[in-house]
N, C-alpha and C positions, 0 to 999 in steps of 0.2 A: 487681114482687118489692113486697117489704114496708117498709116507710116505720119509722125509728125508735121502739122502743115510749117511750124515756126520754126523753120530749120538749125535758125539764130539758138535757143532755146532750148533743143536736146543736151539731154545727156547721154554718154552711153555710157561712160568711167561707172563700172559694174562695182568699185568697190565705193563711189561714193553712196553710186546707188544701196547699198548693202548697211553703208552705214546710218545714212538717212532711215531705212527700215527698221534696223536695230532700236534707233533712237526716241523717232515720232509715236506719243501712246495713244494716239485714237487715231481709228481708220474709217471707210465705210462702204458698205456690202454693198453695190446697188444691185436687183436685179429685176428680174420679168415677170410678174403673176396678172398670167392673164396678156391683159395688151397693157398693163399699166405699170408705172417702175415701181421701186418699191426700194428705201433704201434708210438702213442702219446701221446709226455708230456704232464703233465693235474697236473695244481694246483688243491687243492681237499679240503676235509674234512672228517674227518674218525668223528663220533657222533652217539650214540646207538647203537654200533656196527656194523654200517653202510657207506658208503664210500658213497660221492656223491663228482659229478662234473658237472659244468655246459660250456654249450658252445655256439654257434650259432648252430639254431639247423638246417641248412644246411649241405650240403657236405657229403665228403667220410666217415667219422668217423660215423655219423648219419645212412646216406648207410647201412653201413656193419652192424651196429648193429640192425639194423630191420632185415637186414635177416641172420644173427645169433647172436646172445643175449649174450653168453659166451667168459666172456673176460677173459685174467689175469691182475691182476692190479702190477704192485712188485712196491717196495718204497724203495730205498738203503740211505745208509749217510756213506761215506767212511773218517775211521780217522786216518790217517797215515800205514806208514809203520812198522810195530815192525818186528826191525832185530836181525841177531841172526851169531853166532860165522862160524855159518856149515852153506853159500849160500842158500843150496836146502833149509832149513828152514824160511827161510824169508820169512813174510807174510806179510797181510792186516788187519787190525785193521778195522773191520764193524759191519754194521748192514743191515737185511735186510729181509722184510716183502711182501710175494705171497697172493693175495689175489684171491682167484677165486669162480666166481658167473657169477649172472647172469642182465646186462646193464638193467636197463629199464627207463621210461623217466619218470617224477613227474605231475603228472596233480592238485593237491591236491594243493590247492593255501598257506593255512596252510604252510605246509609241504616244499613248493618253500621256502615259505620267511624266514621261521625258517631254511636253508641250506644257505642260500647268505646271512644270519645275519652272520653265522658260520663264512661262508667266510670271510666277512670283519673284523671279532674280527679277524680272523687269520690273514690274513693277511696288513691288517692297523688295529689295534689295537687303540684304545684313537682318532683313526682320523675322527672320522665324532661325533656329540654332542650328535645324537635321533636315536632311533635303523630307523630300515629299516622300511614302512607303507606296504599292501598287496598290497595298490593301484599304490606306484610303481614300489613293483613288476608282479602285473600282465601287467601292459603297459611297462617294462622288458620283458616279453615272449611275447608279442605283438611287431608284425612291426612295432610303434610310434617309436621306435630309430633306422632303418632303417634293421630291420629287426630279427626274432623270436632268444629270447636264450633259450634253451633248459636246464633245468635242470636233471639229469641223476640219480639212486641211483644203486648201487650195492648190496644185503645181498650178501654177505659171502656164498658157503657151506662147502669154506674149505680153510683155511689158513696157516701155513707155517712164519716160521720167523727162519732167523741164523742171530750168530751171533759169529765175534771173536774181545775181550775187546780191549780194549789198556791194554798194559803193560807200564806204564809210563818209569819205567827207560830201557824197551828195542825199544823207539818209534826213530826214524832215526828224526836225525833233520841237515839240513845243514847247511855245515860252513853259509852261511849267518845271518840263526837265529842265531849258535850261537851265533857269532859277535853284533847280535842286543843283547843279553840279559847280554855282559859286562860289 
């Protein structure tokens, strides 16, 4: 696996990477469909050093993963533009993480229940007044709700992270934003 070329941007702080993966809400699952790339935006959770997502049990994504389970999952957040008196030095503040591994469906009901509870905790914290039951998850994964839902896991075999931190005094602010601050 290639390392990050632009070493000054590489992030090796595992706590920072984990925190970032816990916070960001959308990631992009990259697959190889024959010879063509196929990328799907997804909600996901990062827990216990693994990536999880869920969705319909049929369809192109699952067909492609069954043919070639090797995936790249990318998460990126842009924080704004960093200005500089020299136009060629204007930059973007961001963080990104790429997770390489094999996607696999989860068959264990306990693990699926844990993952779906983690998704609820991330996307709608405090909305439900009780935890998910295994019975509910088992129905969710069956045809009861109009089609099976599959929970998948990616155990990373390689992770890369890059960042260009916010430089508060150099961040671009539009005239409209400056007027609101006054």
